[in-house]
Structure formats: structure tokens, C-alpha cells
C-alpha positions as CSV (number, residue, x, y, z in Angstrom):
1,M,189.8,7.4,84.6
2,L,186.7,5.3,84.3
3,T,183.5,7.0,85.4
4,I,180.4,5.2,86.9
5,Y,177.2,7.2,87.0
6,G,174.9,5.8,89.6
7,M,172.9,5.9,92.9
8,T,174.9,5.1,96.0
9,D,172.1,3.0,97.6
10,S,171.1,1.1,94.5
11,G,172.1,-2.5,94.3
12,N,172.4,-2.4,90.5
13,C,174.8,0.5,90.8
14,Y,176.7,-1.2,93.7
15,K,177.6,-4.2,91.4
16,P,180.3,-2.4,89.4
17,R,181.5,-0.4,92.4
18,L,182.0,-3.6,94.4
19,L,183.9,-5.3,91.5
20,M,186.2,-2.2,91.2
21,A,186.8,-2.4,94.9
22,L,187.6,-6.1,94.9
23,T,190.0,-5.6,92.0
24,G,191.6,-2.5,93.3
25,R,190.8,-0.5,90.2
26,P,190.4,3.3,90.5
27,F,187.3,5.0,89.1
28,R,185.2,8.2,89.5
29,H,181.7,8.0,90.9
30,V,179.1,10.6,89.7
31,E,175.8,10.5,91.7
32,V,172.8,10.4,89.4
33,S,169.4,9.3,90.8
34,F,165.8,8.9,89.5
35,L,164.6,10.2,92.9
36,D,165.6,13.8,92.2
37,G,165.0,13.6,88.4
38,G,168.7,13.3,87.6
39,T,168.2,10.4,85.2
40,A,165.6,12.4,83.3
41,T,167.7,15.4,82.5
42,P,168.6,16.1,78.9
43,A,172.3,15.9,79.8
44,F,172.0,12.4,81.2
45,R,169.6,11.2,78.5
46,A,172.2,12.3,75.9
47,K,174.5,9.7,77.5
48,N,171.8,7.0,78.1
49,P,168.5,7.5,76.3
50,N,167.0,4.8,78.5
51,G,167.5,7.1,81.4
52,K,168.8,4.5,83.9
53,V,171.8,3.9,86.0
54,P,174.4,2.5,86.3
55,L,176.2,3.9,83.3
56,L,179.9,3.3,82.6
57,E,181.9,6.0,80.7
58,L,185.3,4.9,79.3
59,D,188.3,7.2,79.1
60,D,187.6,7.6,75.3
61,G,184.0,8.7,75.9
62,R,182.3,5.4,75.0
63,L,179.3,4.6,77.1
64,L,178.1,1.3,78.4
65,P,174.7,0.9,80.2
66,E,173.2,-2.1,82.1
67,S,174.8,-3.3,85.3
68,N,175.6,-6.9,84.2
69,A,177.1,-5.7,80.9
70,I,179.3,-3.4,82.8
71,L,180.4,-6.3,85.1
72,L,181.3,-8.3,82.0
73,Y,183.4,-5.5,80.6
74,L,185.1,-4.7,83.9
75,G,185.6,-8.3,84.7
76,E,187.7,-9.2,81.7
77,G,191.1,-10.4,82.7
78,T,190.2,-10.6,86.4
79,P,189.9,-13.7,88.6
80,F,186.1,-13.1,88.7
81,V,185.7,-14.6,85.2
82,P,186.4,-18.3,85.2
83,D,188.9,-19.8,82.7
84,D,186.8,-22.9,82.3
85,P,184.2,-22.5,79.5
86,F,181.5,-24.4,81.4
87,E,182.1,-22.4,84.5
88,R,181.9,-19.2,82.4
89,A,178.6,-20.3,81.0
90,L,177.4,-21.2,84.5
91,M,178.4,-17.8,85.7
92,A,176.4,-16.2,82.8
93,S,173.4,-18.4,83.6
94,W,173.3,-17.1,87.2
95,M,173.6,-13.5,85.9
96,F,170.6,-14.2,83.6
97,F,168.8,-15.7,86.6
98,E,169.4,-12.5,88.6
99,Q,167.9,-10.3,85.9
100,Y,164.8,-12.5,85.2
101,S,164.1,-14.4,88.4
102,H,165.7,-12.4,91.3
103,E,165.9,-8.7,90.6
104,P,162.3,-8.2,89.5
105,Y,161.1,-9.5,92.8
106,V,163.8,-9.1,95.6
107,A,165.1,-5.8,94.3
108,V,161.7,-4.4,93.3
109,R,160.0,-5.3,96.6
110,R,162.8,-3.5,98.4
111,S,162.4,-0.5,96.2
112,L,158.6,-0.4,96.8
113,I,159.2,-0.4,100.6
114,V,162.4,1.7,100.8
115,Y,161.7,4.6,98.4
116,A,158.9,6.9,99.2
117,A,158.6,7.8,95.5
118,M,157.6,4.2,94.7
119,R,155.3,3.4,97.5
120,R,152.3,4.5,95.5
121,E,153.0,1.5,93.3
122,A,153.1,-0.9,96.2
123,S,149.7,-2.5,95.9
124,A,148.8,-5.5,98.1
125,D,148.9,-7.8,95.0
126,R,152.2,-6.6,93.8
127,L,153.8,-6.9,97.3
128,A,152.4,-10.4,97.6
129,E,153.7,-11.4,94.2
130,T,157.2,-10.0,94.7
131,F,157.3,-11.7,98.1
132,E,156.3,-15.1,96.8
133,Q,158.6,-15.0,93.7
134,G,161.5,-13.4,95.7
135,N,161.4,-16.3,98.2
136,R,161.3,-18.7,95.3
137,A,164.5,-17.1,93.9
138,L,166.2,-17.2,97.3
139,G,165.2,-20.9,97.5
140,V,166.8,-21.7,94.2
141,M,170.0,-20.0,95.4
142,E,169.8,-21.9,98.7
143,T,169.8,-25.2,96.9
144,R,172.8,-24.3,94.8
145,L,174.8,-22.8,97.7
146,A,174.1,-25.8,99.9
147,A,176.2,-27.7,97.3
148,S,178.8,-25.2,96.2
149,P,180.6,-22.4,98.0
150,F,180.0,-20.0,95.2
151,L,177.4,-19.9,92.4
152,A,179.7,-20.9,89.5
153,G,182.0,-23.2,91.4
154,A,184.8,-23.1,94.0
155,A,185.8,-19.5,93.5
156,P,183.8,-16.2,93.4
157,S,182.8,-14.9,90.0
158,L,180.8,-12.1,88.5
159,A,177.7,-14.1,89.2
160,D,178.3,-13.8,93.0
161,I,178.9,-10.0,92.8
162,C,175.7,-9.7,90.7
163,L,173.5,-11.6,93.1
164,Y,175.1,-10.3,96.3
165,A,174.0,-6.8,95.5
166,Y,170.3,-7.2,96.3
167,T,170.4,-10.4,98.3
168,H,172.4,-8.9,101.1
169,V,169.8,-6.2,101.6
170,A,166.8,-8.5,101.0
171,A,165.7,-8.0,104.6
172,E,164.9,-4.4,103.7
173,G,162.3,-5.8,101.4
174,G,160.8,-8.0,104.1
175,F,162.6,-11.2,103.3
176,D,163.7,-13.4,106.2
177,L,167.3,-14.5,105.3
178,S,167.5,-16.7,108.4
179,L,165.4,-19.2,106.4
180,Y,168.3,-19.6,104.0
181,P,171.4,-20.6,105.9
182,A,173.5,-21.5,102.9
183,V,172.7,-18.1,101.4
184,G,173.7,-16.6,104.7
185,G,177.1,-18.4,104.7
186,W,177.7,-17.3,101.1
187,L,177.0,-13.6,102.0
188,E,179.6,-13.9,104.8
189,R,182.2,-15.4,102.4
190,L,181.7,-12.5,100.0
191,A,181.8,-9.9,102.7
192,G,185.1,-11.4,103.8
193,L,186.8,-11.0,100.4
194,P,189.9,-8.8,100.3
195,G,188.9,-5.3,99.1
196,Y,185.3,-5.7,100.0
197,R,183.3,-2.5,100.5
198,P,179.7,-2.0,101.7
199,L,176.7,-0.8,99.7
200,Q,177.0,2.9,100.5
201,W,180.8,3.0,99.7
202,R,182.0,5.1,96.8
203,P,185.5,6.5,96.1
204,A,186.5,9.8,97.6
205,D,186.1,12.8,95.3
């Protein structure tokens, strides 16, 4: 059985769990967190020298880090990867957007506020920058979602799962999602998909 190492309340770790739930694919969850030093242990560093989660372990022992790479692997052959080459490329473009324009601000600002271990890094300048740039990213999404039900077209794709993870908890980082009605409607559509599970969900042991 596939194994996903990750933090239950991390958006990056939620991405592959959500995809597995939506596709009905079984997996094992192993809780590993930076908060208690779990990602710094020699045993975990032997699996991922970068010391980050999520980490996917295949049945044959091969290991795949990075949340969006895991999504691409797990998404093969599912309806969440478009058949059309342009839509696939558009999906990828939004996944790159998430890593470079959304996650460093929306997710990081949430982490600076939610996790006590990170609050010492929450300078006024950093909070202001992440707030400004996070709202800019949400505005880009608003423009797209005002014209399309999902990011890559008429059907949900890996891009939507990718960006849903931290957007739906953006309020925990101080972002006012009521300013983005198209984003709000998109969040509702994703939460209504068959098999949907919330952030804290993980399979029973």
C-alpha cells in the first residue's frame, strides 16, 4: 500500500490526501512533523534528505518528495489530469503559480500566525509583505475563476486540488475571502465533489 508521510494540518500534506480521497485510492498515513522534530530525525532524513513533508513511499520502496510532484504521480490516469494538451499545460501553469506566487505568501502567512514555533519569524515587515502578495495571488485567482468554473477549464484538475489546500484556510492567515466571491464559489464546488474530505482527515490506522 502507498504510504504518505505528512502533517495532518499542513496544506501541502493535504494535497495528496485529498486527491486519494477523491479518487477512492487507499493509502497509509504516517504522521511526521517539523513541530516535534520528526522531519529532522536520522530515520526520516534517510528517506528525504531535504527533511520536508509530504513524502510518498511506493510499494517497492521508491520515494517521491514535493507535494505537486506527488500530485502529478498520483494523478496519472485519473480524471484530474486533462486529456487536452493545452489544458494539461494550463493545469501545470497554475501548479507553478501555486508554488511561486501563492504558497510563499498565503501559506507562509498562515504558518507564521498558526504555529507558535514560527511566530518568532513573524516580523511586521514579513507579515505585511505576505499579506500584500497573498492578496495579489488571490486576486489573480479571482479573475480566472470569474471566467471559468475551475482553473484549467470546465472540470476540476490537479491545479484545483493544489490551490484549494491553502486557499480554503486562508482566513487563518488573516485574508478576507469575502472579497473574492468567485474564489468562494470555487471553494464550494470543490468541497462538493464526491469523496471530498476536510483538511484534518486521514485514513484510519
